[in-house]
C-alpha positions, 0 to 999 in steps of 0.5 A: 836477241834483238827482234828484227822487223819482218820486211820484204825480201831482196831480189825477187824475180819480176814475175813474182813481184808482179804476182805479189802486187796483184795479190796485194791489191785483191787483198785490200779490196777483199779485206775492206769488205770483209772488215765492214761485214764481219765487224767484231764477230769472232769467225772460224769457217763460213757457212754458205759464204758468210761467217757467223759469230763464235760458230764452233765448239769451245766458244770464247776460249777456242784457239783460233779466236786471235786470227781475225784480229791478227788479220785486222792488225796486219791490214792496218799496218799495211794500209793505215785504214782506221777501220782495221784498228777500231774493229780489232780493238773491239774484238780484243775487248770481247776476248777479255771475257776469256781471261775473266773466265780463265778455266777454258784457256790453255796452251793456245793463249799465244795464238789468241793474244799475240795476234790481238792484245800483243799486237795492239800493244806493239803498234799503238802502246795500249797499256790495257793490251799490255796487261792482257798480254802479260796476264795470259803469258803468266798463265802459259808459264804456269803450265810448265811441267818442271819434271818433263821439261814441257808446257802442258797441252789441253785441260781436258780430254782428247781423242777419248783420252781423259788424262792429258796432264802428261801431253805436249804438242807441236803446236805450242812452238807457236804460242811460246813467242809469247814468253819471249815477248813477256820476258823482255817486256818486264825484264824477267828471264824466267819466261825465256827459260821456260820457252827455251826448255819446252823448245829443247824438249820438242827437239828431242822428242817431236822432231825425228831424224829425217825432219818429220815430226810427231803431233803428240808426245806423252810423258808421265807428268809426275816423273817426266818420263817419256811414255808414248807418241800417238798419231794425234791429228795425223793418219797413224802413229809415225805419220806426218801430219802436215800442219804439225810439220808447219808449226814446226818450221815456223816455231823453231825459226822463230825460237831462233829469232828470239834466242840466237840458238843455232840448233833451233835454226838448224831444226827449222831447216831440217823440218822445212827441207822435209815439207819442201821435198814432200810438196815438191812432188805433189804439184806444191800442194800440202796433203793433210799427212805426207804419210798417208795412203795415196787415196783419198787425196786430202789437202790442207791449204792452211799447212801450206800458208804456215809453211810458206811463213815459216820459209820466209822467216828462215830466209831472213836468217840464212846466208845470201846463197841459201835464201833462194831455196826457201823464197822459191819454195814459198813462191811455188807453194803460194802460187800453186795454192792461189790457183787451187784454193783462193776465192778473191770474190769480195762478196764471199767471206774467207780467201783460202778454201781447202783447209782440213783440221784433222785427218780422220773426219767421219762427217767430212765438215772439217775436210777441205773447208775455208778455215780462218788461220788459212787466211791469216797466214796468207795475209802475213805472207803477202805482206812480208813480201811487200815489206808491209807486215807487222811483226806479231810473233 
């Protein structure tokens, strides 16, 4: 299916348009300062208001390493400021190290290289960037388990489990657009076949009838038989980890964009309705898990930003009389989170506070803190609404 540019949405209410314009102006000021200050570092979460370079476990292989260059490419598309392009290319050159090292890469290469190398190639035609994108697309395709019809998640242990060879996770739905892109780029349908097969398995085993989702599903890696669906990064088995829900909304909507398969669109809608209904009764703010105990209250602003992008994607694929549900919800979430979480001080690194990496966090170091991908999805959402975004998925 032919890609469409993610453009501005028609008929925004005047007050919403004014709000978007105001946020965009603040975004331009803040990102220009951050670009100069952060440069080609690869940030994750600031300490005392300042980003550090590769300041997290996983180093050059960490799954979030593509979000800073993704932010830079989005701002380059929106403003034409060459500083963004040059800085993004510098980060991309650093990420070549991960490709060379290879062993630390896993299912999240889409996050890492769609927003860096593939974004560069789409925007500039850089052939080295194309090479990097195709290289990691082959690595992702190579993780496909034929028996279980899924793309394996991590390489090594998770939550004390030593053998994760049979594990698939909801997050991977946002990585398979790398396969859709690669298949079209070299006219090889195998990539799309793997992506579709994985998405169909996610529909069957991850998404529940009410639109809520598991985070993890475990198969027997040899036979492909279903084994278990543990809690993963949510509160408990059968709960509803909000960032996983957001990956489902956006990921299935993107699979519809790339394939035209109506079942993906309907699954995205079901997951979106579940998210909307839960945030509507919580002042349009996302809890870390929609099925966790009422106390303590824990938020994850990153789930909100990803959900918003998924809702805006959905709005591009539904009929005129259906759009309002998704655009209105997107605005309510954006504005609620702006009021509660966003820091527009250009002298402080990061914008969106209140990000939580997982529910059970004994030290609290990863609970309600600024996390780089919250900023990326905020920027993508605002630029979509301005008609200035670069399509990277």
